[in-house]
C-alpha positions as CSV (number, residue, x, y, z in Angstrom):
1,M,-24.1,6.9,-8.6
2,S,-23.0,3.3,-9.4
3,L,-19.5,2.0,-8.5
4,A,-18.6,1.8,-12.2
5,E,-19.6,5.5,-12.6
6,K,-17.6,6.6,-9.6
7,L,-14.5,4.7,-10.7
8,T,-14.8,6.3,-14.2
9,E,-15.1,9.7,-12.5
10,M,-12.0,9.0,-10.4
11,R,-10.0,7.9,-13.4
12,E,-11.0,11.0,-15.4
13,A,-10.0,13.3,-12.5
14,A,-6.7,11.5,-12.0
15,A,-5.9,11.8,-15.7
16,K,-6.2,15.6,-15.3
17,R,-4.0,15.7,-12.1
18,F,-1.0,13.6,-13.3
19,P,1.5,14.6,-16.0
20,A,1.4,12.4,-19.1
21,E,4.6,10.6,-18.3
22,V,3.3,9.6,-14.8
23,A,0.0,8.5,-16.2
24,K,1.8,6.3,-18.7
25,I,3.9,4.6,-16.0
26,M,0.7,4.0,-14.0
27,H,-1.2,2.7,-17.0
28,D,1.8,0.4,-18.0
29,A,2.0,-1.0,-14.5
30,T,-1.7,-1.7,-14.4
31,E,-1.5,-3.4,-17.8
32,D,1.5,-5.5,-16.6
33,L,-0.4,-6.6,-13.5
34,A,-3.5,-7.5,-15.6
35,N,-1.4,-9.6,-17.9
36,S,0.5,-11.3,-15.1
37,G,-2.2,-13.7,-14.3
38,Q,-2.2,-12.6,-10.7
39,V,-5.9,-11.8,-10.7
40,E,-6.7,-15.5,-11.2
41,R,-4.5,-16.4,-8.1
42,V,-5.9,-14.0,-5.6
43,T,-7.9,-15.2,-2.6
44,K,-11.6,-15.0,-3.3
45,T,-14.4,-14.4,-0.8
46,G,-14.9,-17.5,1.3
47,D,-11.5,-18.9,0.6
48,A,-9.5,-20.1,3.7
49,L,-6.4,-18.1,4.3
50,P,-3.1,-19.7,5.4
51,A,-2.0,-19.1,9.0
52,F,-0.1,-15.9,9.5
53,K,1.7,-13.8,12.1
54,L,1.7,-10.0,11.7
55,P,2.6,-7.0,13.8
56,N,-0.2,-4.9,15.1
57,Q,-0.2,-1.1,15.5
58,N,1.9,-1.5,18.7
59,G,4.5,-3.8,17.1
60,D,3.2,-6.9,19.0
61,V,3.1,-10.0,16.8
62,I,-0.4,-11.4,16.4
63,D,-0.8,-15.0,15.5
64,S,-3.9,-15.9,13.5
65,A,-4.0,-19.4,15.1
66,D,-4.3,-17.8,18.5
67,L,-7.2,-15.6,17.4
68,L,-9.0,-18.5,15.7
69,A,-8.8,-20.5,18.9
70,R,-11.0,-17.9,20.5
71,G,-13.6,-17.9,17.7
72,P,-14.2,-16.7,14.1
73,L,-11.7,-14.3,12.6
74,M,-12.4,-11.5,10.2
75,L,-9.4,-9.8,8.6
76,T,-9.7,-6.3,7.2
77,I,-6.9,-4.9,5.0
78,Y,-6.9,-1.1,5.0
79,R,-4.8,0.2,2.1
80,G,-4.8,3.8,3.4
81,S,-4.4,6.8,1.1
82,W,-1.3,7.9,-0.5
């Protein structure tokens, strides 16, 4: 199954799970985001990221500059599931 087919399947399943008023809110928010121009401003594969400091799972602040000083850095963002 292709990614496009899987996404279509997920959208169709979600449409059955959510009440119409909730689906409309989600659809409107997605449309607002698409119309905002934000997609054109997102970081693309291969773009350099600005330096950052973020807390890790233990609450310790991690500085990207410190990590880069030790070698290449790969950042993974895990959205989780709601």
